C-alpha positions as CSV (number, residue, x, y, z in Angstrom):
1,X,63.9,5.8,58.4
2,X,61.7,4.7,61.2
3,X,63.5,1.3,61.2
4,X,66.9,3.1,61.3
5,X,65.8,5.1,64.3
6,X,64.5,2.1,66.1
7,X,67.7,0.1,65.3
8,X,69.9,2.9,66.6
9,X,67.9,2.9,69.8
10,X,68.5,-0.8,70.2
11,X,72.2,-0.4,69.7
12,X,73.1,2.6,72.0
13,X,72.7,0.5,75.2
14,X,74.9,-2.4,74.1
15,X,77.5,-0.1,72.5
16,X,77.7,2.1,75.7
17,X,78.2,-1.1,77.8
18,X,81.8,-1.7,76.8
19,X,82.9,0.6,73.9
20,X,85.4,2.1,76.2
21,X,86.9,-1.1,77.6
22,X,90.1,-0.7,75.4
23,X,90.6,2.7,77.2
24,X,90.5,1.2,80.8
25,X,94.3,1.7,81.4
26,X,94.1,5.3,80.1
27,X,91.0,6.1,82.1
28,X,92.4,4.5,85.3
29,X,95.6,6.5,84.9
30,X,94.0,9.8,84.3
31,X,91.4,9.4,87.1
32,X,94.0,7.9,89.5
33,X,91.9,4.8,90.2
34,X,92.3,1.0,90.2
35,X,91.4,-1.7,87.7
36,X,88.7,-3.0,90.0
37,X,87.1,0.4,90.2
38,X,87.0,0.5,86.4
39,X,85.3,-2.8,86.3
40,X,82.7,-1.4,88.6
41,X,81.7,1.2,85.9
42,X,80.5,-1.7,83.8
43,X,78.5,-3.2,86.7
44,X,77.1,0.3,87.3
45,X,75.9,0.5,83.7
46,X,74.3,-2.9,83.9
47,X,72.4,-1.9,87.1
48,X,71.2,1.2,85.4
49,X,70.1,-0.7,82.3
50,X,68.2,-3.2,84.4
51,X,66.5,-0.5,86.4
52,X,65.7,1.5,83.3
53,X,64.1,-1.6,81.6
54,X,62.0,-2.4,84.8
55,X,60.7,1.2,84.9
56,X,60.3,2.0,81.2
57,X,58.2,-1.0,80.2
58,X,55.2,-0.7,82.6
59,X,55.5,3.1,82.6
60,X,55.0,3.2,78.8
61,X,52.1,0.8,79.1
62,X,50.5,3.4,81.3
63,X,51.7,6.7,79.8
64,X,52.4,5.9,76.2
65,X,55.7,5.3,74.5
66,X,56.8,8.7,73.2
67,X,57.1,10.6,76.5
68,X,59.2,8.0,78.4
69,X,61.3,7.3,75.2
70,X,62.2,11.0,74.8
71,X,63.0,11.1,78.6
72,X,65.3,8.1,78.3
73,X,67.2,9.4,75.3
74,X,67.7,12.9,76.9
75,X,68.9,11.2,80.1
76,X,71.4,9.0,78.1
77,X,72.6,12.1,76.1
78,X,73.2,14.2,79.2
79,X,74.8,11.3,81.1
80,X,77.1,10.5,78.2
81,X,78.3,14.1,78.1
82,X,78.8,13.9,81.9
83,X,80.9,10.7,81.5
84,X,83.1,12.5,78.9
85,X,83.7,15.4,81.4
86,X,83.9,13.3,84.6
87,X,86.7,14.6,86.9
88,X,86.8,11.5,89.1
89,X,85.9,7.8,89.0
90,X,83.1,8.4,91.6
91,X,81.4,10.9,89.2
92,X,81.9,8.4,86.4
93,X,80.2,5.6,88.4
94,X,77.1,7.7,89.1
95,X,76.9,9.0,85.5
96,X,77.2,5.4,84.2
97,X,74.2,4.4,86.3
98,X,72.2,7.3,84.7
99,X,73.5,6.4,81.3
100,X,72.4,2.8,81.8
101,X,68.9,3.9,82.8
102,X,68.6,6.0,79.7
103,X,69.9,3.2,77.5
104,X,67.5,0.7,79.1
105,X,64.6,3.0,78.3
106,X,65.7,3.2,74.7
107,X,66.2,-0.6,74.3
108,X,62.8,-1.5,75.8
109,X,60.7,1.2,74.2
110,X,62.2,0.8,70.8
111,X,61.0,-2.8,70.8
112,X,57.6,-1.7,72.2
113,X,57.1,0.9,69.5
114,X,57.9,-1.8,66.9
115,X,55.3,-4.2,68.4
116,X,52.7,-1.5,68.5
117,X,53.3,-0.5,64.9
118,X,53.7,-3.9,63.2
119,X,52.6,-7.5,63.3
120,X,53.0,-10.7,61.4
121,X,55.9,-11.1,58.9
122,X,56.7,-7.4,59.1
123,X,57.3,-7.7,62.9
124,X,59.6,-10.6,62.4
125,X,61.5,-8.9,59.6
126,X,62.2,-5.7,61.5
127,X,62.8,-7.5,64.8
128,X,65.5,-9.6,63.1
129,X,67.2,-6.4,62.0
130,X,67.0,-4.8,65.4
131,X,68.0,-7.8,67.3
132,X,70.9,-8.4,64.9
133,X,72.3,-5.0,65.5
134,X,71.6,-5.1,69.2
135,X,73.2,-8.5,69.4
136,X,76.3,-7.6,67.4
137,X,76.8,-4.2,69.1
138,X,78.4,-5.4,72.3
139,X,80.8,-7.7,70.3
140,X,82.0,-4.9,68.0
141,X,81.9,-2.1,70.7
142,X,85.5,-2.7,71.9
143,X,86.7,-2.6,68.3
144,X,85.0,0.7,67.7
145,X,86.4,2.0,70.9
146,X,89.9,1.0,69.8
147,X,89.4,2.8,66.5
148,X,88.3,6.0,68.3
149,X,91.4,5.7,70.6
150,X,93.6,5.7,67.5
151,X,92.5,9.2,66.7
152,X,91.5,10.6,70.1
153,X,91.2,9.9,73.9
154,X,88.9,8.0,76.0
155,X,86.6,11.0,76.7
156,X,85.8,11.2,73.0
157,X,84.2,7.7,73.1
158,X,81.5,9.1,75.4
159,X,81.1,12.0,73.1
160,X,80.4,9.6,70.2
161,X,77.7,7.9,72.4
162,X,76.3,11.3,73.1
163,X,76.2,12.1,69.3
164,X,74.3,8.8,68.7
165,X,71.8,9.7,71.4
166,X,71.3,13.1,69.8
167,X,70.7,11.6,66.4
168,X,68.2,9.2,68.0
169,X,66.4,12.1,69.8
170,X,66.0,14.0,66.6
171,X,64.8,10.8,64.9
172,X,62.1,10.2,67.5
173,X,61.0,13.8,67.6
174,X,60.5,14.0,63.8
175,X,59.8,10.5,62.7
176,X,58.3,8.4,65.6
177,X,54.7,9.2,66.5
178,X,52.9,8.0,69.7
179,X,52.3,4.3,68.9
180,X,50.1,3.4,71.9
181,X,46.7,5.2,71.9
182,X,45.0,6.1,75.2
183,X,42.4,3.4,74.7
184,X,45.1,0.6,74.9
185,X,46.9,2.0,78.0
186,X,46.9,0.3,81.4
187,X,46.5,2.3,84.6
188,X,48.5,1.3,87.7
189,X,51.9,1.4,89.2
190,X,54.5,-1.2,90.3
191,X,51.8,-3.5,91.5
192,X,50.3,-3.5,88.0
193,X,53.8,-4.3,86.6
194,X,54.2,-7.3,88.9
195,X,50.7,-8.5,87.9
196,X,51.6,-8.1,84.2
197,X,54.8,-10.0,84.8
198,X,52.9,-12.8,86.5
199,X,50.6,-12.9,83.5
200,X,53.4,-13.3,81.1
201,X,55.2,-15.8,83.2
202,X,52.1,-18.0,83.0
203,X,52.4,-18.0,79.2
204,X,54.6,-20.9,78.4
205,X,55.4,-19.9,74.9
206,X,56.5,-16.4,76.0
207,X,58.8,-17.7,78.7
208,X,60.2,-20.4,76.5
209,X,61.2,-18.0,73.7
210,X,62.5,-15.5,76.2
211,X,64.8,-18.2,77.6
212,X,65.8,-19.4,74.1
213,X,67.3,-15.9,73.6
214,X,68.7,-15.6,77.1
215,X,70.7,-18.8,77.0
216,X,71.8,-18.2,73.5
217,X,73.2,-14.8,74.8
218,X,74.9,-16.8,77.6
219,X,76.8,-19.0,75.0
220,X,77.6,-15.9,73.0
221,X,79.0,-13.9,75.9
222,X,81.1,-16.8,77.0
223,X,82.8,-16.5,73.6
224,X,83.2,-12.7,73.9
225,X,84.7,-12.9,77.4
226,X,87.3,-15.7,76.8
227,X,88.0,-15.8,73.0
228,X,90.8,-13.2,73.2
229,X,92.7,-15.3,75.7
230,X,92.2,-18.5,73.6
231,X,93.1,-17.0,70.3
232,X,96.1,-14.8,71.5
233,X,97.6,-16.7,74.4
234,X,96.9,-20.3,73.5
235,X,97.0,-20.1,69.6
236,X,99.7,-17.4,69.5
237,X,97.8,-15.0,67.3
238,X,98.6,-11.3,67.4
239,X,96.1,-8.8,68.7
240,X,95.5,-7.6,65.1
241,X,94.9,-11.1,63.9
242,X,92.4,-11.6,66.8
243,X,90.7,-8.4,65.9
244,X,90.3,-9.5,62.3
245,X,88.8,-12.9,63.3
246,X,86.5,-11.1,65.8
247,X,85.3,-8.7,63.1
248,X,84.7,-11.6,60.7
249,X,82.5,-13.4,63.3
250,X,80.6,-10.2,64.1
251,X,79.9,-9.5,60.4
252,X,78.7,-13.1,60.0
253,X,76.1,-12.5,62.7
254,X,75.0,-9.3,61.1
255,X,74.7,-10.9,57.7
256,X,72.7,-13.8,59.1
257,X,70.4,-11.4,60.8
258,X,69.7,-9.6,57.5
259,X,69.3,-12.9,55.7
260,X,66.9,-14.1,58.3
261,X,64.9,-10.8,58.0
262,X,64.4,-11.6,54.3
263,X,63.6,-15.3,54.8
264,X,60.8,-14.6,57.3
265,X,58.7,-13.5,54.4
266,X,58.4,-17.1,53.2
267,X,59.8,-19.3,56.1
268,X,58.3,-19.6,59.5
269,X,60.7,-18.1,62.1
270,X,60.7,-21.3,64.1
271,X,62.4,-23.1,61.3
272,X,65.1,-20.4,61.1
273,X,65.7,-20.7,64.9
274,X,65.9,-24.5,64.6
275,X,68.6,-24.2,62.0
276,X,70.5,-21.6,64.0
277,X,70.4,-23.7,67.2
278,X,71.6,-26.9,65.4
279,X,74.6,-25.1,63.9
280,X,75.5,-23.3,67.1
281,X,75.2,-26.5,69.1
282,X,77.4,-28.5,66.6
283,X,80.0,-25.7,66.7
284,X,80.1,-25.6,70.5
285,X,80.4,-29.4,70.8
286,X,83.2,-29.4,68.2
287,X,85.0,-26.8,70.4
288,X,84.5,-29.0,73.4
289,X,85.9,-32.0,71.7
290,X,88.8,-30.0,70.4
291,X,89.5,-28.7,73.9
292,X,89.4,-32.1,75.6
293,X,91.0,-34.4,73.0
294,X,92.9,-32.3,70.4
295,X,94.7,-29.7,72.5
296,X,92.6,-26.9,71.0
297,X,94.0,-26.5,67.4
298,X,93.3,-23.4,65.4
299,X,91.6,-25.5,62.6
300,X,88.9,-26.4,65.2
301,X,88.7,-23.2,67.2
302,X,88.4,-20.6,64.5
303,X,85.6,-22.3,62.5
304,X,83.8,-23.2,65.8
305,X,83.9,-19.6,66.9
306,X,82.4,-18.4,63.5
307,X,79.6,-21.0,63.5
308,X,78.9,-20.2,67.1
309,X,78.5,-16.5,66.5
310,X,77.1,-16.0,63.0
311,X,74.0,-18.2,63.4
312,X,72.9,-16.2,66.5
313,X,71.6,-13.8,63.9
314,X,68.9,-16.3,63.1
315,X,68.0,-16.9,66.8
316,X,67.8,-13.5,68.6
317,X,65.5,-11.6,66.2
318,X,63.1,-14.5,65.6
319,X,63.0,-15.6,69.3
320,X,62.4,-12.0,70.4
321,X,59.6,-11.6,67.9
322,X,57.9,-14.9,68.7
323,X,58.0,-13.9,72.4
324,X,56.8,-10.4,71.8
325,X,53.8,-11.7,69.8
326,X,52.6,-13.4,73.0
327,X,52.7,-10.1,74.9
328,X,51.1,-7.6,72.5
329,X,48.6,-6.2,74.9
330,X,51.3,-5.4,77.4
331,X,54.2,-4.9,75.0
332,X,56.1,-2.6,77.3
333,X,56.2,-5.1,80.1
334,X,57.0,-7.9,77.7
335,X,59.9,-6.0,76.2
336,X,61.3,-5.2,79.6
337,X,61.2,-8.9,80.5
338,X,62.9,-9.9,77.3
339,X,65.6,-7.3,77.9
340,X,66.2,-8.3,81.5
341,X,66.4,-12.0,80.6
342,X,68.9,-11.3,77.9
343,X,71.0,-8.9,80.0
344,X,71.1,-11.1,83.1
345,X,72.1,-14.2,81.3
346,X,74.8,-12.3,79.3
347,X,76.1,-10.6,82.4
348,X,76.7,-13.8,84.3
349,X,78.5,-15.7,81.5
350,X,81.8,-13.8,81.9
351,X,82.3,-14.2,85.6
352,X,81.3,-17.9,85.5
353,X,83.9,-18.5,82.8
354,X,86.4,-16.5,84.9
355,X,85.7,-18.5,88.1
356,X,86.3,-21.8,86.3
357,X,89.7,-20.5,85.2
358,X,91.5,-19.3,82.1
359,X,94.3,-21.9,81.8
360,X,92.5,-23.6,78.9
361,X,89.5,-23.2,76.5
362,X,87.6,-25.9,78.4
363,X,85.6,-23.6,80.7
364,X,84.5,-21.4,77.8
365,X,83.6,-24.5,75.7
366,X,81.6,-26.0,78.6
367,X,79.7,-22.8,79.1
368,X,78.9,-22.5,75.4
369,X,77.6,-26.1,75.2
370,X,75.5,-25.6,78.4
371,X,74.0,-22.4,77.0
372,X,73.2,-24.1,73.7
373,X,71.7,-27.2,75.3
374,X,69.4,-25.1,77.6
375,X,68.4,-22.8,74.8
376,X,67.5,-25.8,72.6
377,X,65.5,-27.3,75.4
378,X,63.4,-24.2,75.8
379,X,63.0,-24.1,72.0
380,X,61.4,-27.6,72.2
381,X,59.2,-26.5,75.1
382,X,58.1,-23.4,73.0
383,X,57.0,-25.8,70.2
384,X,54.9,-27.8,72.5
385,X,53.0,-24.6,73.5
386,X,52.7,-23.2,70.0
387,X,49.3,-24.6,69.4
388,X,48.1,-21.5,71.3
389,X,47.5,-18.8,68.6
390,X,47.8,-15.2,69.5
391,X,44.3,-13.7,68.8
392,X,45.9,-10.4,67.8
393,X,48.0,-11.7,64.9
394,X,46.7,-15.2,64.2
395,X,50.2,-16.6,64.6
396,X,51.3,-19.3,67.0
């Protein structure tokens, strides 16, 4: 049950990011606003999430995990209800910032609690599950939002997020104890946070694994942002057929996360990341070749999409766990930096693909290849620094 609560916490933020994207036209019409203002509600949520992660990590290193975690969940709960009742887009923008702050608290502190309570193979197993759910959540969120819209209206999407927050709140109240004893807490404010960040940035292995995840997220979000155009406009698939392919890819990622969680009991996480990166890189290059030389045929695009998305389940959880293992004594700050790196990289992928144009699959393919190459480069760098063993766990 503890794993279920922590997994739910890791999913609320990504789900709230874009679950209501399918309802944009409906929201814009009801609130008498423009499409550009609706796009700002996503930006507002990202700003809130980034702010929440920056504050939550170091605050929890100082005060403990439970208090800040409860505050973040309550804030997300109340802001979600507020979004559901928002009378204007201006109210919605403010409440989306607050919702993002609460979601950022949950994402960071869920990981920090896990790091406090587990180590070794158990840490890698549960981190794979959490990261798998957290990684697939923003992909399936629009699909879930679309399902809700079949039976209700856009406001009910936010009520669903509020219900998830309430479930998480009850789970933390009754199942999650304080995981950071007073003897392990660090005094200080923002200056201490900056000092802790500087400490982690000097640890090559931590930074390398953080960037492995960040640029894998870049490749993944390039797919998310442009795949609908490629599949529907270029290949001529219907929206239903696209949704089915999207769901298959998402389930592949979830499945690989669960498989990876089991395999970490007998296989070192680096080996799993290596396999994942090799498969993703080959798939991205095949998409690039298909875009340049073969006029983007479906028999290249659809398998390339699947083998770009599914193996991410072997990368995110293991990369996050290996990085977190290097930041155990300041887990809150380490978790915040992991979340910021992931969110920042993912958030810039879509506009970069858009700037390059949407007249072909080439911009998306290039972005995916670049993300894979940079992620693989940092994986090699992490291996060169892996001779440094963490004294807390005995693992590299």
